[in-house]
N, CA and C of each residue as an Amber inpcrd file, in Angstrom:
protein
   732
  15.0400000 -12.8900000  11.2000000  15.6630000 -12.1290000  10.3380000
  14.7870000 -11.0320000   9.7360000  15.0780000  -9.8140000   9.6970000
  14.2290000  -8.7780000   9.2530000  14.2200000  -8.6660000   7.6400000
  13.6230000  -9.8300000   7.0830000  13.7780000  -9.9670000   5.6940000
  12.9710000  -8.5410000   4.8440000  12.1110000  -7.8040000   5.4880000
  11.7630000  -6.6750000   4.9960000  12.4970000  -5.1470000   4.7860000
  13.6310000  -5.5260000   5.5990000  14.3110000  -4.2860000   5.8790000
  15.7570000  -4.5910000   5.2320000  16.4310000  -3.6130000   4.4130000
  17.5310000  -3.8480000   3.8460000  18.5930000  -2.4480000   3.5610000
  19.6280000  -2.6820000   3.6350000  20.7070000  -1.9970000   3.4620000
  21.3100000  -2.0610000   2.0000000  21.5640000  -0.9620000   1.3420000
  21.9300000  -1.1450000  -0.0850000  23.0190000   0.0430000  -0.1700000
  23.9790000  -0.3570000  -1.1050000  25.1480000   0.7010000  -1.4610000
  25.7640000   0.4130000  -2.4210000  26.8600000   1.2800000  -2.9780000
  27.5960000   1.0040000  -4.0530000  28.9240000   0.5110000  -3.5500000
  29.5280000  -0.3920000  -3.9970000  30.8210000  -0.9530000  -3.4020000
  31.9070000  -1.2490000  -4.6360000  31.5700000  -0.4760000  -5.8210000
  32.3630000  -0.8690000  -6.8680000  33.9160000  -0.4220000  -6.7790000
  34.5010000  -1.5190000  -7.1830000  36.1240000  -1.2200000  -7.0000000
  36.5860000  -1.4750000  -5.3220000  35.8160000  -1.9200000  -4.6310000
  36.3080000  -2.2240000  -3.0940000  36.3760000  -3.7920000  -2.8220000
  37.3340000  -3.8810000  -2.0980000  37.7340000  -5.3340000  -1.6590000
  37.4540000  -5.3500000  -0.1440000  37.5380000  -6.4780000   0.5530000
  37.3510000  -7.0280000   1.7270000  37.8150000  -5.9450000   2.6710000
  39.2070000  -5.6090000   2.4930000  39.8760000  -4.7170000   3.5140000
  38.9970000  -3.2990000   3.5340000  38.5130000  -2.9560000   2.3130000
  37.6800000  -1.6050000   2.2920000  36.5990000  -1.8420000   3.0250000
  35.7230000  -2.6210000   2.7460000  34.5240000  -2.9320000   3.4080000
  34.4420000  -3.6150000   4.7140000  35.3880000  -4.1640000   5.3360000
  35.3690000  -4.7330000   6.4420000  35.0180000  -4.0290000   7.8350000
  34.9920000  -2.7040000   7.7980000  34.4320000  -1.8430000   9.0010000
  33.0650000  -1.9790000   8.6290000  32.5260000  -1.4990000   7.5810000
  31.0720000  -1.3610000   7.1550000  30.3290000  -2.7690000   7.4010000
  30.8110000  -3.7650000   6.8370000  29.9820000  -4.9500000   6.8910000
  29.9250000  -5.5940000   8.1870000  31.1140000  -5.7440000   8.8710000
  31.2570000  -6.3370000  10.1610000  30.2950000  -5.4340000  11.3360000
  30.4600000  -4.2170000  11.2320000  29.5850000  -3.5220000  12.2860000
  28.1590000  -3.6120000  12.0010000  27.8380000  -3.5340000  10.6540000
  26.5000000  -3.6790000  10.1320000  25.8680000  -5.0110000  10.7170000
  26.7030000  -5.9170000  10.5040000  26.2210000  -7.0350000  10.8460000
  26.1360000  -7.3810000  12.3880000  26.7580000  -6.7520000  12.9910000
  26.7930000  -6.6710000  14.4710000  25.3720000  -6.3190000  15.2520000
  24.7380000  -5.5330000  14.4540000  23.3280000  -4.9890000  14.9980000
  22.3330000  -5.1750000  14.1030000  22.4930000  -5.7600000  12.8070000
  21.4380000  -5.6060000  11.6000000  21.4250000  -7.0150000  11.0410000
  20.2680000  -7.8910000  10.9700000  20.1790000  -9.0840000  10.4540000
  19.2460000  -9.1120000   9.2680000  18.9970000  -7.9810000   8.6060000
  18.1920000  -7.9740000   7.6280000  19.1050000  -8.2870000   6.1710000
  18.6470000  -7.7410000   5.0850000  19.2960000  -7.7970000   3.9860000
  20.3290000  -6.7070000   3.5640000  21.5290000  -7.1990000   3.1450000
  22.5950000  -6.2510000   2.6530000  23.0710000  -6.6690000   1.3190000
  22.6660000  -5.5540000   0.3400000  22.7920000  -5.8820000  -1.0500000
  23.7270000  -5.0260000  -1.5320000  25.0060000  -5.1520000  -1.9800000
  25.9700000  -4.2850000  -2.6530000  26.1030000  -4.2320000  -3.9610000
  26.2970000  -2.9320000  -4.6620000  26.5880000  -3.0270000  -6.0110000
  28.1230000  -3.2220000  -6.1400000  28.5840000  -4.3050000  -6.9090000
  29.8770000  -4.5770000  -7.2940000  30.2720000  -4.8750000  -8.6900000
  31.4400000  -4.8550000  -8.8550000  31.8780000  -5.4370000 -10.2860000
  31.8210000  -6.8940000 -10.1540000  31.6070000  -7.6330000 -11.3520000
  31.4170000  -8.8860000 -11.3460000  32.8310000  -9.6400000 -11.3860000
  34.0080000  -8.9840000 -11.3460000  35.4020000  -9.4120000 -11.2550000
  35.8190000  -9.3040000  -9.8850000  35.3130000  -9.1840000  -8.8280000
  35.7410000  -9.1780000  -7.4670000  36.4980000 -10.1650000  -6.9350000
  37.4570000 -10.1250000  -6.2930000  38.4650000 -11.0610000  -5.8750000
  37.6680000 -12.2720000  -5.0000000  38.3890000 -13.3300000  -5.1130000
  37.7530000 -14.5120000  -4.2060000  37.6410000 -14.0880000  -2.8430000
  38.7450000 -13.5730000  -2.1650000  38.8190000 -13.2310000  -0.8330000
  37.5300000 -12.3900000  -0.3010000  37.1790000 -11.4600000  -1.2690000
  36.1740000 -10.5100000  -0.8970000  34.7800000 -11.4510000  -1.3500000
  34.6460000 -12.1310000  -2.1470000  33.5240000 -12.7910000  -2.3970000
  33.1290000 -14.0000000  -1.2510000  34.2020000 -14.4300000  -0.6790000
  34.0460000 -15.3180000   0.2880000  33.5960000 -14.6630000   1.6250000
  34.1310000 -13.3540000   1.8500000  33.7590000 -12.7060000   2.9590000
  32.2700000 -12.1940000   2.9140000  31.8280000 -11.7110000   1.6480000
  30.3320000 -11.4270000   1.4600000  29.4890000 -12.5950000   1.8140000
  29.8170000 -13.8970000   1.1500000  29.1560000 -15.1440000   1.6270000
  29.1380000 -15.2780000   3.3190000  30.2680000 -15.2530000   3.8850000
  30.3860000 -15.5330000   5.2220000  29.4340000 -14.7820000   6.0190000
  29.2650000 -13.4580000   5.5060000  28.4310000 -12.3420000   6.1620000
  27.1930000 -12.1260000   5.9740000  26.6930000 -12.9240000   5.0440000
  25.3580000 -12.7900000   4.2290000  25.0000000 -11.6300000   3.4590000
  26.0720000 -11.0950000   2.8550000  26.1570000  -9.9840000   1.7560000
  25.7670000 -10.4030000   0.7620000  24.5420000  -9.9170000  -0.0770000
  24.1770000 -10.1790000  -1.5640000  24.8490000  -9.2500000  -2.4800000
  25.0060000  -9.3470000  -3.6030000  25.4750000  -8.5260000  -4.7760000
  24.9410000  -8.4880000  -5.8330000  24.9120000  -7.4480000  -6.4910000
  24.2220000  -6.9240000  -7.5940000  25.4140000  -6.6810000  -8.4550000
  25.8700000  -7.4550000  -9.4360000  27.1180000  -7.3980000 -10.3130000
  26.9870000  -6.6930000 -11.5500000  27.9340000  -6.1660000 -12.0270000
  27.9480000  -5.5200000 -13.2710000  29.2120000  -5.5410000 -13.8610000
  29.3680000  -5.5700000 -15.1130000  30.5940000  -5.8740000 -15.8690000
  31.0450000  -4.4810000 -16.2970000  30.1640000  -3.5150000 -16.7720000
  30.6370000  -2.3260000 -16.8730000  31.5020000  -1.5210000 -15.8450000
  32.8470000  -1.0580000 -16.4390000  33.6270000  -0.3090000 -15.4760000
  33.3920000   1.0340000 -15.6360000  33.1420000   1.6610000 -14.5600000
  32.5510000   3.1040000 -14.4030000  33.6900000   4.2140000 -13.9290000
  33.7290000   5.2680000 -14.4800000  34.8550000   6.2160000 -14.3630000
  34.5640000   6.3280000 -12.9480000  35.5770000   6.3430000 -11.8880000
  35.3400000   6.7740000 -10.6110000  34.8600000   7.9470000 -10.4270000
  35.1850000   8.9320000 -11.2030000  34.5800000  10.3710000 -11.0760000
  33.1500000  10.5040000 -11.0240000  32.4580000   9.5410000 -11.6430000
  31.1340000   9.5040000 -12.0200000  30.3020000   8.6080000 -11.1900000
  30.9450000   7.6710000 -10.5970000  30.2810000   6.5480000  -9.7050000
  29.2440000   7.1250000  -9.0480000  29.3950000   8.2900000  -8.3250000
  28.2440000   8.7920000  -7.4590000  27.0670000   9.2500000  -8.1400000
  27.1420000   9.3730000  -9.5040000  26.1000000   9.7210000 -10.0130000
  25.2540000   8.5170000 -11.0000000  26.3330000   7.8200000 -11.5980000
  25.7980000   6.4740000 -12.0440000  25.1050000   5.4560000 -11.3780000
  25.6380000   5.4870000  -9.9660000  25.0590000   4.4960000  -9.2430000
  23.7120000   4.3640000  -9.0580000  22.9200000   5.5840000  -9.1930000
  21.3680000   5.4760000  -8.9790000  20.7080000   4.6560000  -9.8280000
  21.1200000   4.4630000 -11.2280000  20.3730000   3.5790000 -12.0310000
  20.4180000   2.1080000 -11.5060000  21.6650000   1.7730000 -10.8430000
  21.5990000   0.5170000 -10.5490000  20.9220000   0.1640000  -9.0630000
  21.1800000   1.1510000  -8.2540000  20.3520000   1.1620000  -6.8790000
  19.0260000   0.9930000  -7.1270000  18.4130000   1.7100000  -8.0990000
  16.9720000   1.7390000  -8.3950000  16.6170000   0.1520000  -8.8400000
  17.4340000  -0.1630000  -9.5690000  17.1820000  -1.6840000 -10.2640000
  17.1500000  -2.6220000  -9.0540000  18.1610000  -2.6360000  -8.0140000
  18.2830000  -3.3930000  -6.9060000  16.8400000  -3.5020000  -6.2610000
  16.2530000  -2.1090000  -6.0530000  15.0890000  -1.9880000  -5.3890000
  13.7910000  -2.7910000  -6.1680000  13.8130000  -2.5330000  -7.4440000
  12.9260000  -3.3450000  -8.4170000  13.1540000  -5.0010000  -8.2400000
  14.2730000  -5.2520000  -8.0980000  14.6580000  -6.8600000  -8.0610000
  14.2410000  -7.3780000  -6.6970000  14.1540000  -6.5710000  -5.6320000
  13.7130000  -7.1780000  -4.2530000  12.5520000  -6.5700000  -3.5540000
  11.3330000  -6.8960000  -4.4040000   9.9700000  -6.3130000  -3.8900000
   9.8920000  -6.6360000  -2.4830000  10.4620000  -7.8390000  -1.7390000
  10.0690000  -8.1460000  -0.5760000  10.5630000  -7.1470000   0.4280000
  11.6600000  -6.3910000  -0.0070000  12.2680000  -5.2920000   0.9090000
  11.4100000  -3.9880000   0.9330000  10.7820000  -3.7410000   1.9070000
   9.9030000  -2.5080000   2.1390000  10.4530000  -1.3480000   2.6320000
  11.5880000  -1.5970000   3.4920000  12.0880000  -0.3740000   4.0090000
  13.6000000  -0.4780000   4.0270000  14.2600000   0.7660000   3.4330000
  15.5560000   0.6650000   3.1400000  16.3990000   1.6730000   3.6040000
  17.7380000   1.4040000   3.9410000  18.8080000   2.5240000   4.0410000
  19.9230000   2.4320000   2.8360000  19.8300000   3.4750000   2.2450000
  20.6010000   3.5490000   0.8570000  22.0130000   4.1340000   1.3420000
  22.9960000   3.9170000   1.2810000  24.1020000   4.5890000   2.0720000
  25.4920000   4.2910000   1.2590000  26.4490000   5.1110000   1.7950000
  27.8110000   4.8710000   1.2500000  28.5320000   3.7360000   2.0410000
  29.4160000   3.2690000   1.4690000  29.9890000   2.0760000   2.0360000
  31.2680000   2.2190000   2.9160000  32.4520000   2.3910000   2.3330000
  33.7550000   2.2580000   2.7740000  33.8560000   3.3400000   3.6900000
  33.2180000   4.3190000   3.8850000  33.3840000   5.1720000   4.9930000
  32.4410000   5.3010000   6.2390000  31.6140000   4.1070000   6.2230000
  30.6340000   4.1350000   7.1330000  30.8210000   3.0510000   8.1370000
  30.4790000   3.4530000   9.4230000  30.2990000   2.3170000  10.4290000
  29.0730000   2.4640000  11.1230000  28.5820000   1.3090000  11.9880000
  27.3770000   1.0660000  12.6360000  27.7870000   1.0760000  14.1210000
  26.8500000   1.6280000  14.8540000  26.8340000   1.3990000  16.3130000
  25.6310000   0.7570000  17.0020000  24.7600000   0.6610000  16.0980000
  23.3500000   0.2400000  16.5930000  22.5280000  -0.1260000  15.0810000
  21.5550000  -0.7840000  15.2650000  20.5940000  -0.9240000  14.1450000
  19.9460000   0.3260000  13.4780000  20.1860000   0.7550000  12.3900000
  19.7910000   2.0440000  11.9950000  18.2260000   1.8590000  11.7170000
  17.6910000   0.8810000  11.9490000  16.0410000   0.7490000  11.5690000
  15.3650000   0.9170000  12.8680000  16.3390000   1.2150000  14.0850000
  15.6010000   1.2260000  15.3430000  14.6690000   2.4750000  15.3920000
  13.3920000   2.4870000  15.1880000  12.8260000   3.7030000  15.2020000
  12.6470000   4.4810000  13.9850000  13.2400000   3.8690000  12.8190000
  13.2560000   4.2680000  11.5150000  12.7950000   3.4130000  10.4930000
  12.3140000   3.9650000   9.3640000  11.8770000   5.1710000   9.0200000
  10.4320000   5.4790000   9.5770000  10.1320000   6.6930000   9.8470000
   9.0330000   7.1750000  10.2790000   8.3080000   7.8810000   9.0270000
   9.0420000   8.3670000   8.2230000   8.3600000   9.3060000   6.9880000
   8.5780000   8.3240000   5.8530000   8.0440000   8.6600000   4.6540000
   8.3870000   7.9930000   3.6380000   9.8400000   8.0920000   3.0990000
  10.3700000   9.4510000   3.2850000  11.6340000   9.5060000   2.9630000
  12.4380000  10.2070000   4.4030000  13.4710000   9.6710000   4.5780000
  14.4580000  10.2480000   5.7390000  15.6830000  10.8280000   5.2740000
  15.8660000  11.8680000   5.1170000  17.1880000  12.7670000   4.8140000
  18.1050000  12.9690000   6.1370000  19.2070000  13.2280000   5.8030000
  20.1260000  13.4600000   6.7800000  21.1300000  14.5840000   6.5910000
  21.0920000  15.5880000   7.2770000  21.7960000  16.8080000   7.0410000
  23.1620000  16.7670000   7.8190000  24.0590000  17.6840000   7.4420000
  25.2130000  18.0810000   8.0390000  25.1810000  19.4600000   8.6810000
  26.0300000  19.4870000   9.7840000  25.7410000  20.7290000  10.6160000
  26.5410000  21.8090000  10.1120000  26.2760000  22.1420000   8.8640000
  26.7360000  23.5090000   8.3060000  25.6080000  23.8600000   7.1060000
  25.5850000  25.2510000   6.7330000  24.7990000  25.5440000   5.7810000
  25.5710000  25.5310000   4.4420000  24.6880000  25.5340000   3.2830000
  25.1530000  25.2060000   1.9880000  26.3360000  26.4810000   1.7550000
  25.7390000  27.8200000   2.0230000  26.4870000  28.8590000   1.6830000
  27.9340000  28.8060000   2.3760000  27.9620000  28.1610000   3.5590000
  29.2960000  28.2820000   4.3530000  30.1770000  27.1430000   4.0760000
  29.9650000  26.3020000   3.0150000  30.6560000  25.2850000   2.5980000
  31.0960000  25.6120000   1.1770000  32.4850000  25.8390000   1.0400000
  33.0220000  26.1870000  -0.2080000  32.6830000  25.0630000  -1.5120000
  32.8050000  23.9070000  -0.9470000  32.4230000  23.0110000  -2.0170000
  31.1680000  22.9040000  -2.4710000  30.0530000  22.7750000  -1.4190000
  28.8090000  22.8550000  -1.9000000  28.1490000  24.1030000  -2.4600000
  28.8050000  25.0300000  -1.9930000  28.3590000  26.3990000  -2.9240000
  28.7670000  26.4240000  -4.1070000  29.9620000  26.0540000  -4.4820000
  30.4180000  26.0090000  -5.6280000  29.6750000  25.0570000  -6.6570000
  29.4840000  23.8300000  -5.9700000  28.6940000  23.0320000  -6.8430000
  27.2980000  23.4960000  -7.2300000  26.4740000  24.1290000  -6.2780000
  25.3570000  24.8240000  -6.6460000  25.5920000  25.7550000  -7.7670000
  26.6240000  26.6970000  -7.6640000  26.8630000  27.7300000  -8.4240000
  27.0610000  26.9790000  -9.8470000  27.9850000  26.0550000 -10.0440000
  28.1900000  25.5290000 -11.2770000  27.1270000  24.9030000 -11.8630000
  26.1920000  24.1030000 -11.2980000  24.9980000  23.4590000 -11.7780000
  23.9110000  24.5680000 -11.9260000  23.6050000  25.4570000 -10.9710000
  22.3480000  25.8870000 -11.1130000  22.4440000  27.4410000 -11.0860000
  23.6810000  28.2220000 -10.7740000  23.9020000  29.4610000 -10.9100000
  23.4040000  30.2690000  -9.5260000  23.7560000  31.7390000  -9.5330000
  23.8580000  32.4420000  -8.3340000  22.3380000  32.5600000  -7.6910000
  21.4700000  32.7010000  -8.6800000  19.9710000  32.7420000  -7.9820000
  19.7440000  31.5970000  -7.0970000  19.9660000  30.4370000  -7.7530000
  19.7590000  29.1030000  -6.9370000  20.5440000  29.2330000  -5.5930000
  21.6200000  29.4130000  -5.5730000  22.6650000  29.6530000  -4.3750000
  21.9080000  30.4850000  -3.3990000  21.5370000  31.5700000  -4.0380000
  20.7620000  32.7470000  -3.0660000  19.7280000  32.0050000  -2.3400000
  18.7950000  31.2860000  -3.0370000  17.4580000  30.6960000  -2.6520000
  17.7160000  29.6420000  -1.5050000  18.8300000  28.7260000  -1.8090000
  19.2550000  27.5370000  -1.0130000  20.2310000  27.8460000   0.0500000
  21.0120000  28.7760000   0.0130000  22.4400000  28.9000000   0.6960000
  22.1730000  28.8890000   2.0610000  21.1150000  29.4670000   2.6640000
  20.7900000  29.3970000   4.0430000  20.4680000  28.0830000   4.7060000
  19.9710000  26.9230000   3.8270000  19.7820000  25.7680000   4.2270000
  20.9520000  24.8530000   4.5920000  20.5680000  23.8930000   5.5970000
  21.7320000  22.8730000   5.8580000  21.9520000  22.0130000   4.6060000
  23.2320000  21.8400000   4.7220000  23.5610000  20.7330000   3.6030000
  22.8300000  19.3510000   3.9460000  22.4050000  18.8030000   2.9890000
  21.7040000  17.6380000   3.3320000  22.5610000  16.4580000   2.4250000
  23.0890000  15.3750000   3.2080000  24.1390000  14.5710000   2.6210000
  23.4790000  13.5410000   1.6820000  24.1220000  13.4510000   0.5850000
  23.6320000  12.5580000  -0.3910000  23.9510000  11.0150000  -0.1970000
  24.9100000  10.8430000   0.6840000  25.6720000   9.4400000   1.1140000
  24.6510000   8.6480000   1.8690000  23.3720000   9.1620000   2.3780000
  22.7130000   8.3750000   3.3870000  21.2440000   8.7330000   3.2280000
  20.2190000   7.9010000   2.7330000  18.6210000   8.2060000   2.8370000
  18.1470000   6.8620000   3.1910000  17.0400000   7.1390000   3.9020000
  16.1840000   5.9960000   4.2030000  14.8820000   6.1660000   3.8520000
  14.1020000   5.2910000   3.8490000  12.7400000   5.4110000   3.5000000
  11.9590000   3.9940000   2.8900000  10.6590000   4.1800000   2.5680000
   9.9270000   2.9520000   1.9750000  10.6610000   2.7850000   0.4370000
  10.4950000   1.5760000   0.2100000  10.9240000   1.1490000  -1.3040000
   9.9400000   2.0570000  -2.2360000   8.9160000   2.3650000  -2.0460000
   8.1810000   2.9380000  -3.0110000   8.5970000   4.4330000  -3.1000000
   9.1690000   5.2070000  -1.9080000   9.4120000   6.3870000  -1.8500000
  10.5920000   6.6260000  -2.5550000  11.5210000   5.6580000  -2.3480000
  12.9590000   5.4890000  -2.6070000  13.0780000   5.4340000  -4.1960000
  12.1150000   4.4660000  -4.5950000  12.0190000   4.4270000  -6.0230000
  11.7090000   5.7090000  -6.8850000  10.6250000   6.5920000  -6.2480000
  10.3750000   7.7820000  -6.8140000  11.4710000   8.7000000  -6.5990000
  12.3160000   8.5720000  -5.4490000  13.5210000   9.4800000  -5.3380000
  14.4510000   9.2780000  -6.3120000  14.7360000   7.9210000  -6.6500000
  15.8980000   7.6640000  -7.4800000  15.3860000   8.0820000  -9.0100000
  14.1040000   8.0450000  -9.4090000  13.5050000   8.5470000 -10.6030000
  13.8760000  10.0460000 -10.8840000  13.5050000  10.8010000  -9.6640000
  13.7110000  12.1190000  -9.5490000  15.2390000  12.4020000  -9.8190000
  16.1420000  11.7710000  -9.0810000  17.4980000  12.0390000  -9.2100000
  18.0370000  11.7800000 -10.5600000  17.5920000  10.5520000 -11.1890000
  18.0060000  10.3940000 -12.5800000  17.7480000  11.2940000 -13.4230000
  16.1330000  11.6750000 -13.4670000  15.6670000  12.3880000 -14.4370000
  16.4650000  14.0840000 -14.5740000  16.9720000  14.4080000 -13.1700000
  17.6060000  15.7250000 -13.0670000  18.9900000  15.6580000 -13.5960000
  19.6280000  14.5110000 -13.1610000  20.6750000  14.3690000 -13.6200000
  21.0860000  14.2080000 -14.9710000  20.0350000  13.5490000 -15.7140000
  19.9800000  13.4120000 -17.0940000  19.8910000  14.8230000 -17.7740000
  19.0590000  15.6190000 -17.1870000  18.8120000  16.9870000 -17.7080000
  20.1550000  17.6990000 -17.6180000  21.0120000  17.5330000 -16.6420000
  22.2870000  18.3450000 -16.5140000  23.1490000  17.6480000 -17.6550000
  23.1190000  16.4340000 -17.7190000  24.0100000  15.7890000 -18.5760000
  23.7180000  16.2360000 -19.9840000  22.5760000  16.4500000 -20.3600000
  22.2520000  16.8670000 -21.8090000  22.8170000  18.0450000 -22.0190000
  23.0700000  18.9470000 -21.0740000  23.4100000  20.3110000 -21.1610000
  25.3940000  20.3090000 -21.0890000  25.7210000  19.0740000 -20.9940000
  27.1860000  18.9720000 -20.7290000  27.6090000  19.3970000 -19.6670000
  26.6160000  19.5220000 -18.3880000  27.1060000  20.1570000 -17.3550000
  26.8790000  19.0350000 -16.0900000  27.6560000  18.0640000 -16.1910000
  27.5590000  17.0370000 -15.2020000  28.9760000  16.3580000 -14.6340000
  29.0590000  16.3200000 -13.3990000  30.1340000  15.7200000 -12.9990000
  29.6450000  14.8740000 -11.7240000  30.7170000  13.9490000 -11.2740000
  30.4610000  13.0820000 -10.4520000  30.0450000  13.6370000  -9.0950000
  30.3690000  14.6390000  -8.5360000  29.9370000  15.2510000  -7.2740000
  28.4200000  15.8160000  -7.4710000  27.6960000  15.8590000  -8.5580000
  26.5920000  16.4370000  -8.4940000  25.4720000  15.6090000  -8.1220000
  25.6340000  14.6410000  -7.6330000  24.7260000  13.6960000  -6.7340000
  24.3440000  14.5320000  -5.5450000  25.2920000  15.2680000  -5.0240000
  25.0360000  16.0570000  -3.5960000  24.1920000  17.2760000  -3.9530000
  24.7960000  17.9910000  -5.0380000  23.9860000  19.0180000  -5.4790000
  22.6380000  18.8640000  -5.8920000  22.2740000  17.8370000  -6.6250000
  21.0950000  17.5530000  -7.0720000  20.0440000  17.0340000  -6.1000000
  20.6990000  16.2390000  -5.0850000  20.1360000  15.7000000  -3.9320000
  19.4550000  17.0070000  -3.2260000  20.3250000  18.0150000  -2.9310000
  19.8590000  19.2930000  -2.2990000  18.7610000  20.0980000  -3.0850000
  19.1460000  20.2100000  -4.4030000  18.1940000  20.7080000  -5.0340000
  16.6620000  20.5160000  -5.1030000  16.7490000  19.0120000  -5.2940000
  15.3380000  18.4330000  -5.4150000  14.5470000  18.6640000  -3.9720000
  15.2800000  18.4130000  -2.9250000  14.8030000  18.5820000  -1.5910000
  14.2680000  19.8920000  -1.3510000  15.0520000  20.9010000  -1.4800000
  14.6430000  22.3720000  -1.1780000  13.9660000  23.0180000  -2.3920000
  13.5620000  22.1940000  -3.2920000  12.6100000  22.8150000  -4.3230000
  11.3480000  22.1270000  -4.1530000  11.0330000  21.2920000  -3.3580000
   9.7690000  20.7070000  -3.0690000   9.4420000  19.6440000  -4.0080000
  10.2960000  18.9250000  -4.3680000  10.2700000  17.6550000  -5.0630000
   9.5570000  16.2490000  -4.3590000   9.7360000  16.3030000  -3.2260000
   9.3340000  15.1800000  -2.2070000   8.1760000  15.6540000  -1.3700000
   7.2880000  14.3920000  -0.7770000   6.2940000  14.7320000   0.1160000
   6.7650000  13.7740000   1.2330000   6.0240000  14.0830000   2.1790000
   6.2090000  13.2530000   3.4840000   7.5900000  12.8500000   3.7790000
   8.5600000  13.9480000   3.8510000   9.8760000  13.4200000   4.3640000
  10.1030000  14.2230000   5.5290000  11.4640000  13.8630000   5.9980000
  11.8740000  14.7250000   7.2250000  13.4250000  14.8320000   7.0060000
  14.1050000  15.9180000   7.4870000  15.5440000  16.1700000   7.4920000
  15.9500000  16.0910000   8.7410000  16.8490000  14.9130000   8.9760000
  17.0130000  14.5860000  10.4390000  18.5930000  15.2850000  10.4760000
  18.6430000  16.2290000  11.6120000  19.8400000  16.9010000  11.7680000
  21.0900000  15.9110000  12.4700000  22.3310000  16.1530000  12.1580000
  23.4680000  15.5030000  12.7720000  23.1590000  15.5660000  14.2440000
  23.3710000  14.4260000  15.0150000  23.1570000  14.4580000  16.3470000
  21.6780000  14.1390000  16.8740000  20.8280000  14.0610000  15.9910000
  19.3090000  13.8390000  16.2990000  18.8450000  12.6240000  15.4130000
  19.5730000  12.1690000  14.5010000  18.8860000  11.0740000  13.6530000
  19.8750000   9.7880000  13.7300000  19.4640000   8.6650000  12.7790000
  19.9000000   7.6080000  12.5920000  21.3900000   7.5220000  12.0080000
  21.7340000   8.8530000  11.4600000  23.1150000   8.9050000  10.6860000
  23.7530000  10.1610000  11.2130000  25.0010000   9.9860000  11.4150000
  25.6330000  11.3620000  11.8720000  26.9680000  11.4380000  10.8890000
  26.7620000  12.6560000  10.4350000  27.6640000  12.9330000   9.2040000
  28.7090000  13.8930000   9.6850000  30.0740000  13.4320000   9.8610000
  30.9150000  14.2180000  10.7030000  31.8670000  15.2860000  10.0510000
  31.5940000  15.5060000   8.8570000  32.6420000  16.2130000   7.8380000
  32.8370000  17.5560000   8.5240000  31.6680000  18.2480000   8.9150000
  31.6490000  19.6380000   9.4880000  31.4510000  19.5940000  10.9500000
  31.4160000  18.3800000  11.5550000  31.1530000  18.5390000  12.9650000
  32.6400000  18.9500000  13.7350000  32.3140000  19.5880000  14.7470000
  33.5220000  20.1830000  15.6710000  33.6100000  19.4050000  17.0760000
  32.2420000  19.2300000  17.6380000  32.2310000  18.6560000  18.8430000
  31.6400000  17.3480000  18.8600000  32.4470000  16.2800000  19.4480000
  32.0550000  14.9740000  19.4280000  32.0480000  14.6630000  20.8460000
  30.8780000  13.7020000  21.2550000  30.8410000  13.2640000  22.5510000
  30.6480000  11.6800000  22.6760000  31.7170000  11.2300000  23.5870000
  31.5910000   9.6500000  23.5060000  31.3360000   9.1520000  24.8840000
  30.7300000   7.9730000  24.7370000  30.4100000   7.3070000  26.2030000
  31.6520000   6.7430000  26.7210000  31.5550000   6.0990000  27.9480000
  32.7070000   5.5260000  28.4770000  33.2790000   4.2440000  27.7990000
  32.5800000   3.6820000  26.8470000  32.9720000   2.5620000  26.1520000
  33.4440000   2.9000000  24.5480000  33.4880000   4.2360000  24.4120000
  33.9650000   4.8980000  23.1240000  32.9140000   5.0020000  22.1010000
  31.7580000   4.8350000  22.3500000  30.6240000   4.8770000  21.1140000
  30.4040000   6.5180000  21.1700000  30.1410000   7.0260000  19.9510000
  29.6790000   8.1710000  19.7400000  28.3530000   8.3360000  19.8000000
  28.0190000   9.5190000  20.7560000  26.6600000   9.7010000  21.1200000
  25.9050000  10.8370000  20.3460000  24.6580000  10.7880000  20.4090000
  23.8350000  11.8070000  19.8840000  23.3780000  12.8930000  20.7370000
  22.9260000  14.0670000  20.3010000  22.5190000  15.1130000  21.3440000
  23.5010000  15.4140000  22.3600000  24.7550000  15.4640000  22.0010000
  25.7490000  15.7870000  23.0540000  25.7670000  15.0480000  24.1830000
  25.6560000  13.6420000  24.0370000  25.6450000  12.8490000  25.2620000
  24.2280000  12.3370000  25.7380000  23.2910000  12.8980000  25.2300000
  21.9280000  12.7360000  25.8220000  20.8690000  11.9650000  24.9920000
  21.3720000  11.3840000  23.9050000  20.3440000  10.7510000  23.1070000
  20.8780000   9.4710000  22.5570000  21.7900000   8.7610000  23.3770000
  22.1760000   7.4680000  23.1560000  23.1930000   7.3390000  21.9310000
  23.3470000   6.3530000  21.5780000  24.3770000   5.8860000  20.3970000
  24.0230000   6.5570000  19.0550000  24.8160000   7.2010000  18.1340000
  24.4580000   7.3170000  16.6990000  24.4060000   5.9140000  16.3460000
  23.6170000   5.6790000  15.4290000  23.3700000   4.3180000  14.8520000
  24.2500000   4.1510000  13.8120000  24.6190000   5.0180000  13.0420000
  25.8910000   4.8730000  12.0310000  26.2460000   6.2600000  11.6810000
  27.6180000   5.8980000  11.4540000  28.6140000   7.4000000  11.3350000
  29.1910000   7.2070000   9.9040000  29.1790000   8.4380000   9.4950000
  30.0170000   8.6190000   8.0300000  30.8540000   9.8630000   8.1760000
């Protein structure tokens, strides 16, 4: 068992039916730690499913507005890392919309932080460009707009680097909140702002079809093998380890 590797993510308000694809495909390829942020009133069927699949939980009683879970989750995910010092490498990932086709830690991480981009520029995505405008204004959009969108739903790295990443995210989110300018989707815009403003060292941005995570929202051409597995690099790079 890869006790020094872990997958962590928020699963607040989700049940067995929501998490079944994520957990069962993860366990098909990964025997390390899986720790999920959940409410402490999850139903018994879901709790039994977690036990059967070796999924650990970090449970909270505070009910969070669904519109802000994307930003509030960082303080709890940071605490999960602090409470599990034995885990040295992690994948922090969304849950309900993610499935696995291989072990995501195969050849990863090689850098302190591994980010995963989408196949579209910030300025070409209506949502992402609007979020940058709302949070940081037109000058920031002009500076960042040519860069590819980096998905905030999947990040890999060492525990120390991810702890630092969470601290930077929480500090910037707090700064925006103090100005009354904070919404749930700002995890994405802050994630991109910090990356492209030089807040991190020793990181790599993995493009879709080249890394451990394939983000499909802006993807146009998909290539599958004869068994139905989605492939990297237009069929030349093997299976995508995880898909969202």
